[in-house]
Every structure is written in structure tokens, then in C-alpha cells.
N, CA, C and O atoms as CSV, one atom per row, in Angstrom:
chain,resi,resn,atom,element,x,y,z
A,1,MET,N,N,-14.755,-7.666,5.122
A,1,MET,CA,C,-15.113,-6.428,4.465
A,1,MET,C,C,-14.790,-5.231,5.361
A,1,MET,O,O,-14.367,-4.184,4.870
A,2,THR,N,N,-14.982,-5.379,6.633
A,2,THR,CA,C,-14.686,-4.291,7.566
A,2,THR,C,C,-13.208,-3.941,7.541
A,2,THR,O,O,-12.840,-2.771,7.647
A,3,LYS,N,N,-12.359,-4.955,7.400
A,3,LYS,CA,C,-10.925,-4.721,7.356
A,3,LYS,C,C,-10.565,-3.813,6.178
A,3,LYS,O,O,-9.767,-2.888,6.331
A,4,ASN,N,N,-11.149,-4.072,5.003
A,4,ASN,CA,C,-10.893,-3.231,3.835
A,4,ASN,C,C,-11.360,-1.801,4.074
A,4,ASN,O,O,-10.665,-0.850,3.715
A,5,ASN,N,N,-12.526,-1.648,4.674
A,5,ASN,CA,C,-13.033,-0.312,4.955
A,5,ASN,C,C,-12.100,0.445,5.895
A,5,ASN,O,O,-11.877,1.644,5.726
A,6,GLU,N,N,-11.559,-0.255,6.878
A,6,GLU,CA,C,-10.624,0.376,7.803
A,6,GLU,C,C,-9.361,0.826,7.071
A,6,GLU,O,O,-8.850,1.918,7.323
A,7,ALA,N,N,-8.865,-0.007,6.174
A,7,ALA,CA,C,-7.666,0.348,5.414
A,7,ALA,C,C,-7.940,1.551,4.515
A,7,ALA,O,O,-7.126,2.471,4.432
A,8,ILE,N,N,-9.082,1.537,3.847
A,8,ILE,CA,C,-9.439,2.659,2.969
A,8,ILE,C,C,-9.601,3.935,3.783
A,8,ILE,O,O,-9.145,5.000,3.366
A,9,ASN,N,N,-10.243,3.837,4.933
A,9,ASN,CA,C,-10.417,5.017,5.787
A,9,ASN,C,C,-9.072,5.558,6.255
A,9,ASN,O,O,-8.890,6.772,6.335
A,10,GLN,N,N,-8.134,4.676,6.564
A,10,GLN,CA,C,-6.797,5.105,6.985
A,10,GLN,C,C,-6.083,5.821,5.840
A,10,GLN,O,O,-5.440,6.849,6.054
A,11,ILE,N,N,-6.196,5.283,4.632
A,11,ILE,CA,C,-5.580,5.923,3.464
A,11,ILE,C,C,-6.183,7.300,3.236
A,11,ILE,O,O,-5.459,8.260,2.976
A,12,ARG,N,N,-7.505,7.403,3.333
A,12,ARG,CA,C,-8.167,8.697,3.160
A,12,ARG,C,C,-7.710,9.703,4.210
A,12,ARG,O,O,-7.511,10.881,3.911
A,13,LYS,N,N,-7.549,9.229,5.434
A,13,LYS,CA,C,-7.098,10.103,6.524
A,13,LYS,C,C,-5.689,10.635,6.232
A,13,LYS,O,O,-5.419,11.822,6.414
A,14,ILE,N,N,-4.804,9.757,5.781
A,14,ILE,CA,C,-3.432,10.156,5.463
A,14,ILE,C,C,-3.424,11.142,4.293
A,14,ILE,O,O,-2.705,12.141,4.327
A,15,ARG,N,N,-4.217,10.865,3.264
A,15,ARG,CA,C,-4.297,11.785,2.124
A,15,ARG,C,C,-4.820,13.149,2.554
A,15,ARG,O,O,-4.357,14.181,2.070
A,16,HIS,N,N,-5.786,13.146,3.466
A,16,HIS,CA,C,-6.327,14.418,3.951
A,16,HIS,C,C,-5.255,15.200,4.712
A,16,HIS,O,O,-5.138,16.415,4.556
A,17,ILE,N,N,-4.484,14.504,5.526
A,17,ILE,CA,C,-3.409,15.163,6.283
A,17,ILE,C,C,-2.379,15.759,5.328
A,17,ILE,O,O,-1.929,16.889,5.520
A,18,ILE,N,N,-2.005,14.994,4.294
A,18,ILE,CA,C,-1.044,15.495,3.307
A,18,ILE,C,C,-1.613,16.727,2.612
A,18,ILE,O,O,-0.908,17.717,2.417
A,19,SER,N,N,-2.880,16.665,2.241
A,19,SER,CA,C,-3.531,17.810,1.596
A,19,SER,C,C,-3.557,19.011,2.531
A,19,SER,O,O,-3.268,20.133,2.113
A,20,LEU,N,N,-3.899,18.782,3.785
A,20,LEU,CA,C,-3.935,19.851,4.783
A,20,LEU,C,C,-2.565,20.500,4.947
A,20,LEU,O,O,-2.455,21.724,5.020
A,21,GLU,N,N,-1.525,19.677,5.005
A,21,GLU,CA,C,-0.156,20.186,5.143
A,21,GLU,C,C,0.263,21.040,3.945
A,21,GLU,O,O,1.170,21.866,4.050
A,22,ASN,N,N,-0.403,20.836,2.810
A,22,ASN,CA,C,-0.099,21.605,1.606
A,22,ASN,C,C,-1.178,22.641,1.312
A,22,ASN,O,O,-1.320,23.101,0.179
A,23,GLY,N,N,-1.935,23.001,2.345
A,23,GLY,CA,C,-2.921,24.062,2.230
A,23,GLY,C,C,-4.067,23.734,1.278
A,23,GLY,O,O,-4.722,24.640,0.763
A,24,HIS,N,N,-4.312,22.461,1.043
A,24,HIS,CA,C,-5.352,22.022,0.093
A,24,HIS,C,C,-5.181,22.697,-1.260
A,24,HIS,O,O,-6.150,22.947,-1.977
A,25,ASN,N,N,-3.915,22.988,-1.595
A,25,ASN,CA,C,-3.575,23.653,-2.851
A,25,ASN,C,C,-3.134,22.585,-3.858
A,25,ASN,O,O,-2.118,21.923,-3.650
A,26,PRO,N,N,-3.890,22.416,-4.947
A,26,PRO,CA,C,-3.556,21.353,-5.911
A,26,PRO,C,C,-2.129,21.437,-6.455
A,26,PRO,O,O,-1.465,20.410,-6.594
A,27,GLN,N,N,-1.650,22.638,-6.761
A,27,GLN,CA,C,-0.288,22.760,-7.294
A,27,GLN,C,C,0.744,22.361,-6.251
A,27,GLN,O,O,1.737,21.713,-6.583
A,28,LYS,N,N,0.525,22.740,-4.990
A,28,LYS,CA,C,1.445,22.334,-3.935
A,28,LYS,C,C,1.420,20.820,-3.755
A,28,LYS,O,O,2.456,20.207,-3.496
A,29,LEU,N,N,0.247,20.218,-3.890
A,29,LEU,CA,C,0.143,18.761,-3.777
A,29,LEU,C,C,0.916,18.068,-4.898
A,29,LEU,O,O,1.629,17.094,-4.658
A,30,VAL,N,N,0.772,18.571,-6.108
A,30,VAL,CA,C,1.503,17.998,-7.237
A,30,VAL,C,C,3.005,18.103,-6.978
A,30,VAL,O,O,3.739,17.135,-7.177
A,31,ASN,N,N,3.458,19.265,-6.538
A,31,ASN,CA,C,4.881,19.455,-6.248
A,31,ASN,C,C,5.347,18.516,-5.134
A,31,ASN,O,O,6.449,17.971,-5.195
A,32,TYR,N,N,4.507,18.334,-4.123
A,32,TYR,CA,C,4.827,17.433,-3.019
A,32,TYR,C,C,5.054,16.017,-3.544
A,32,TYR,O,O,6.034,15.363,-3.188
A,33,TYR,N,N,4.134,15.550,-4.398
A,33,TYR,CA,C,4.249,14.184,-4.920
A,33,TYR,C,C,5.419,14.043,-5.894
A,33,TYR,O,O,6.039,12.982,-5.961
A,34,ILE,N,N,5.722,15.083,-6.637
A,34,ILE,CA,C,6.892,15.057,-7.531
A,34,ILE,C,C,8.163,14.904,-6.703
A,34,ILE,O,O,9.034,14.102,-7.037
A,35,GLU,N,N,8.265,15.673,-5.626
A,35,GLU,CA,C,9.443,15.565,-4.755
A,35,GLU,C,C,9.512,14.186,-4.108
A,35,GLU,O,O,10.596,13.622,-3.959
A,36,LEU,N,N,8.376,13.650,-3.731
A,36,LEU,CA,C,8.339,12.320,-3.143
A,36,LEU,C,C,8.832,11.270,-4.138
A,36,LEU,O,O,9.551,10.342,-3.768
A,37,GLN,N,N,8.440,11.423,-5.400
A,37,GLN,CA,C,8.917,10.508,-6.443
A,37,GLN,C,C,10.432,10.594,-6.589
A,37,GLN,O,O,11.099,9.580,-6.792
A,38,LYS,N,N,10.969,11.800,-6.487
A,38,LYS,CA,C,12.419,11.972,-6.605
A,38,LYS,C,C,13.140,11.292,-5.456
A,38,LYS,O,O,14.240,10.768,-5.633
A,39,GLN,N,N,12.526,11.297,-4.273
A,39,GLN,CA,C,13.145,10.668,-3.103
A,39,GLN,C,C,13.136,9.148,-3.198
A,39,GLN,O,O,14.014,8.486,-2.644
A,40,TYR,N,N,12.151,8.592,-3.895
A,40,TYR,CA,C,12.002,7.142,-3.978
A,40,TYR,C,C,11.894,6.684,-5.435
A,40,TYR,O,O,10.872,6.129,-5.839
A,41,PRO,N,N,12.941,6.915,-6.216
A,41,PRO,CA,C,12.864,6.582,-7.642
A,41,PRO,C,C,12.687,5.085,-7.899
A,41,PRO,O,O,12.073,4.702,-8.895
A,42,ASN,N,N,13.206,4.249,-7.030
A,42,ASN,CA,C,13.081,2.810,-7.247
A,42,ASN,C,C,11.641,2.337,-7.139
A,42,ASN,O,O,11.244,1.402,-7.835
A,43,LEU,N,N,10.863,2.962,-6.288
A,43,LEU,CA,C,9.458,2.583,-6.172
A,43,LEU,C,C,8.709,2.930,-7.446
A,43,LEU,O,O,7.881,2.153,-7.922
A,44,ILE,N,N,9.002,4.093,-7.991
A,44,ILE,CA,C,8.349,4.510,-9.223
A,44,ILE,C,C,8.783,3.599,-10.364
A,44,ILE,O,O,7.959,3.177,-11.175
A,45,GLN,N,N,10.059,3.300,-10.425
A,45,GLN,CA,C,10.578,2.413,-11.452
A,45,GLN,C,C,9.906,1.048,-11.340
A,45,GLN,O,O,9.546,0.447,-12.353
A,46,TYR,N,N,9.737,0.563,-10.128
A,46,TYR,CA,C,9.076,-0.718,-9.905
A,46,TYR,C,C,7.667,-0.682,-10.474
A,46,TYR,O,O,7.239,-1.625,-11.141
A,47,LYS,N,N,6.953,0.391,-10.216
A,47,LYS,CA,C,5.589,0.515,-10.720
A,47,LYS,C,C,5.585,0.533,-12.246
A,47,LYS,O,O,4.718,-0.077,-12.871
A,48,GLU,N,N,6.542,1.224,-12.844
A,48,GLU,CA,C,6.629,1.265,-14.299
A,48,GLU,C,C,6.890,-0.129,-14.850
A,48,GLU,O,O,6.316,-0.517,-15.867
A,49,GLN,N,N,7.754,-0.881,-14.179
A,49,GLN,CA,C,8.044,-2.244,-14.618
A,49,GLN,C,C,6.800,-3.115,-14.497
A,49,GLN,O,O,6.501,-3.907,-15.391
A,50,GLN,N,N,6.072,-2.966,-13.384
A,50,GLN,CA,C,4.854,-3.739,-13.197
A,50,GLN,C,C,3.833,-3.397,-14.272
A,50,GLN,O,O,3.158,-4.283,-14.797
A,51,THR,N,N,3.717,-2.113,-14.601
A,51,THR,CA,C,2.775,-1.688,-15.636
A,51,THR,C,C,3.148,-2.314,-16.966
A,51,THR,O,O,2.275,-2.797,-17.687
A,52,LYS,N,N,4.444,-2.315,-17.307
A,52,LYS,CA,C,4.891,-2.913,-18.564
A,52,LYS,C,C,4.588,-4.404,-18.597
A,52,LYS,O,O,4.182,-4.940,-19.629
A,53,ILE,N,N,4.787,-5.071,-17.465
A,53,ILE,CA,C,4.504,-6.505,-17.390
A,53,ILE,C,C,3.012,-6.751,-17.603
A,53,ILE,O,O,2.625,-7.643,-18.358
A,54,LEU,N,N,2.180,-5.953,-16.934
A,54,LEU,CA,C,0.732,-6.117,-17.078
A,54,LEU,C,C,0.283,-5.830,-18.503
A,54,LEU,O,O,-0.542,-6.559,-19.055
A,55,GLU,N,N,0.825,-4.763,-19.105
A,55,GLU,CA,C,0.466,-4.430,-20.481
A,55,GLU,C,C,0.887,-5.544,-21.435
A,55,GLU,O,O,0.149,-5.894,-22.357
A,56,SER,N,N,2.066,-6.092,-21.211
A,56,SER,CA,C,2.564,-7.169,-22.055
A,56,SER,C,C,1.674,-8.406,-21.923
A,56,SER,O,O,1.344,-9.052,-22.918
A,57,SER,N,N,1.294,-8.723,-20.699
A,57,SER,CA,C,0.419,-9.873,-20.469
A,57,SER,C,C,-0.930,-9.668,-21.136
A,57,SER,O,O,-1.478,-10.596,-21.731
A,58,ALA,N,N,-1.463,-8.469,-21.041
A,58,ALA,CA,C,-2.750,-8.173,-21.656
A,58,ALA,C,C,-2.656,-8.292,-23.166
A,58,ALA,O,O,-3.558,-8.835,-23.805
A,59,GLN,N,N,-1.566,-7.787,-23.744
A,59,GLN,CA,C,-1.377,-7.865,-25.199
A,59,GLN,C,C,-1.261,-9.311,-25.649
A,59,GLN,O,O,-1.824,-9.695,-26.674
A,60,GLN,N,N,-0.537,-10.106,-24.889
A,60,GLN,CA,C,-0.392,-11.522,-25.234
A,60,GLN,C,C,-1.741,-12.218,-25.169
A,60,GLN,O,O,-2.038,-13.087,-25.989
A,61,GLY,N,N,-2.560,-11.837,-24.194
A,61,GLY,CA,C,-3.895,-12.419,-24.080
A,61,GLY,C,C,-4.757,-12.060,-25.283
A,61,GLY,O,O,-5.508,-12.898,-25.781
A,62,LEU,N,N,-4.654,-10.816,-25.753
A,62,LEU,CA,C,-5.416,-10.397,-26.921
A,62,LEU,C,C,-4.948,-11.130,-28.176
A,62,LEU,O,O,-5.764,-11.532,-29.006
A,63,GLU,N,N,-3.637,-11.304,-28.311
A,63,GLU,CA,C,-3.091,-12.010,-29.464
A,63,GLU,C,C,-3.514,-13.469,-29.464
A,63,GLU,O,O,-3.763,-14.054,-30.518
A,64,ALA,N,N,-3.593,-14.053,-28.270
A,64,ALA,CA,C,-3.990,-15.467,-28.168
A,64,ALA,C,C,-5.452,-15.647,-28.570
A,64,ALA,O,O,-5.824,-16.680,-29.127
A,65,GLU,N,N,-6.275,-14.644,-28.288
A,65,GLU,CA,C,-7.692,-14.722,-28.636
A,65,GLU,C,C,-7.923,-14.562,-30.128
A,65,GLU,O,O,-8.906,-15.071,-30.667
A,66,ALA,N,N,-7.012,-13.850,-30.802
A,66,ALA,CA,C,-7.198,-13.555,-32.244
A,66,ALA,C,C,-6.961,-14.739,-33.129
A,66,ALA,O,O,-7.082,-14.632,-34.350
């Protein structure tokens, strides 16, 4: 459990640094993440594919129950 807490704390620290670098301005943060998505389109595409797979699996599970 401590290991998970350490990982979560590290993620929070990184998010805080990113927010600080963008002046804690929500619009600047959104723009930052949009640019990051443009730099790594394959990662976003991967997530979209994973979401579609999960949604499809969930739908199949619902159909099987019916």
C-alpha cells in the first residue's frame, strides 16, 4: 500500500509542477495538454483504441446477460 501512495504522491508532485509552470492558469494548462497530445498522437490513439475495446467488451457482457 505504501508503494501506491508513493506513486500517487509523485504524480501529484509532477502535476503541481506542471500547473506551477503554467501559472496555475486553467486555460494555459488546457493548452499545455493539447500541445502535449499533438506531440504524442500515438499515445492518444492508443488510449482511444483501449477505450473502444473496453466499451465493446462491456457491451458484449451486457448482451450476454440479456
